[in-house]
C-alpha positions as CSV (number, residue, x, y, z in Angstrom):
1,V,96.0,69.3,40.6
2,F,97.9,72.4,41.4
3,V,100.9,73.1,39.4
4,N,103.5,72.2,41.4
5,E,102.0,69.0,41.8
6,Q,102.2,67.9,38.2
7,V,104.2,65.4,37.0
8,L,106.4,66.1,34.1
9,Y,107.6,63.1,31.7
10,T,109.8,62.3,29.0
11,R,108.4,61.2,26.2
12,S,109.5,57.5,27.4
13,E,108.0,57.8,30.8
14,L,104.7,59.2,29.2
15,T,104.4,56.2,26.8
16,R,105.2,53.8,30.3
17,H,102.3,56.3,32.3
18,Y,99.9,55.2,29.5
19,K,100.4,51.5,29.0
20,R,101.4,50.7,32.6
21,G,101.2,53.3,35.0
22,D,104.1,55.2,36.4
23,A,107.1,53.4,38.2
24,A,107.1,55.7,41.1
25,G,105.4,58.9,42.6
26,V,101.9,59.7,44.0
27,M,100.2,57.9,40.9
28,A,102.1,55.0,41.3
29,D,101.5,54.8,45.5
30,A,98.1,55.1,44.5
31,G,98.2,51.8,42.5
32,F,97.3,53.3,39.2
33,K,97.8,50.8,36.8
34,G,97.7,52.9,33.4
35,H,95.2,54.6,30.9
36,P,92.4,52.3,29.5
37,T,93.2,51.7,25.8
38,C,90.9,50.9,22.4
39,Q,91.9,47.5,21.2
40,F,90.5,48.7,18.0
41,C,91.8,52.4,17.6
42,K,94.6,51.9,19.9
43,K,93.5,55.4,21.5
44,H,94.2,55.8,25.1
45,F,91.4,57.2,27.5
46,Y,91.3,59.0,31.0
47,S,89.2,56.2,32.5
48,D,87.1,53.2,32.0
49,Q,83.9,55.1,31.6
50,E,85.1,57.2,28.7
51,L,86.4,54.0,26.8
52,Y,82.9,52.7,27.5
53,S,81.3,55.5,25.9
54,H,83.9,55.3,22.9
55,M,83.1,51.5,22.8
56,Q,79.4,52.4,22.8
57,T,79.5,55.0,19.9
58,Q,82.5,54.2,17.5
59,H,82.3,50.3,17.5
60,M,80.0,47.6,17.4
61,Q,78.0,44.9,19.1
62,C,75.7,41.5,18.5
63,F,72.8,42.4,19.4
64,L,71.9,38.8,19.9
65,C,75.0,37.9,21.7
66,K,74.0,40.8,24.1
67,K,70.4,39.9,24.8
68,A,71.9,36.2,25.3
69,R,74.9,38.1,27.8
70,P,74.0,40.8,29.3
71,N,76.6,41.2,31.1
72,D,79.7,40.3,28.1
73,Y,81.0,43.7,26.5
74,V,81.8,42.2,23.3
75,Y,82.8,44.9,20.5
76,Y,83.6,44.4,16.6
77,K,85.6,46.9,15.1
78,N,83.5,47.6,12.1
79,L,80.7,46.5,10.2
80,K,82.5,43.6,8.2
81,E,83.8,42.7,11.3
82,L,80.0,42.6,12.9
83,T,79.2,41.0,9.9
84,D,81.7,38.3,9.9
85,H,80.3,37.3,13.1
86,F,76.8,37.0,12.1
87,V,78.0,35.1,9.0
88,S,79.8,32.2,11.6
89,N,77.9,32.2,14.7
90,H,74.1,33.1,14.2
91,H,71.5,32.3,11.0
92,F,72.5,35.1,8.3
93,C,70.4,35.4,5.4
94,T,72.3,35.4,1.8
95,H,69.5,36.0,-0.4
96,E,69.6,38.8,-3.1
97,D,66.9,40.8,-1.6
98,C,69.0,41.0,1.8
99,K,72.3,41.3,1.0
100,D,72.3,45.2,0.9
101,K,70.6,45.8,4.7
102,H,72.3,45.7,7.9
103,P,73.6,42.4,9.4
104,E,71.2,43.2,12.2
105,E,68.0,43.1,9.6
106,R,69.4,39.6,8.0
């Protein structure tokens, strides 16, 4: 993009650009609908690929659900949420010797 092609936004226009895309202009004409956002961090990413990379590295997936439904992309914010998922959806060992283990090892 050349300097003379750069779009300048007010604070409110930039917020709209991130969330819903532009109301008018080149980006609106191209069908841009906003930047993808992490539902946990509320951080915006340039593209779906960058969001996917973030989700894979910063959040967690259930290996059992992923194996059963490989085309579903369900993430958990942190280890506590993943553990809660294991407790309510899978056979989860509560034996004293297992309490400090990762939920995937229980």
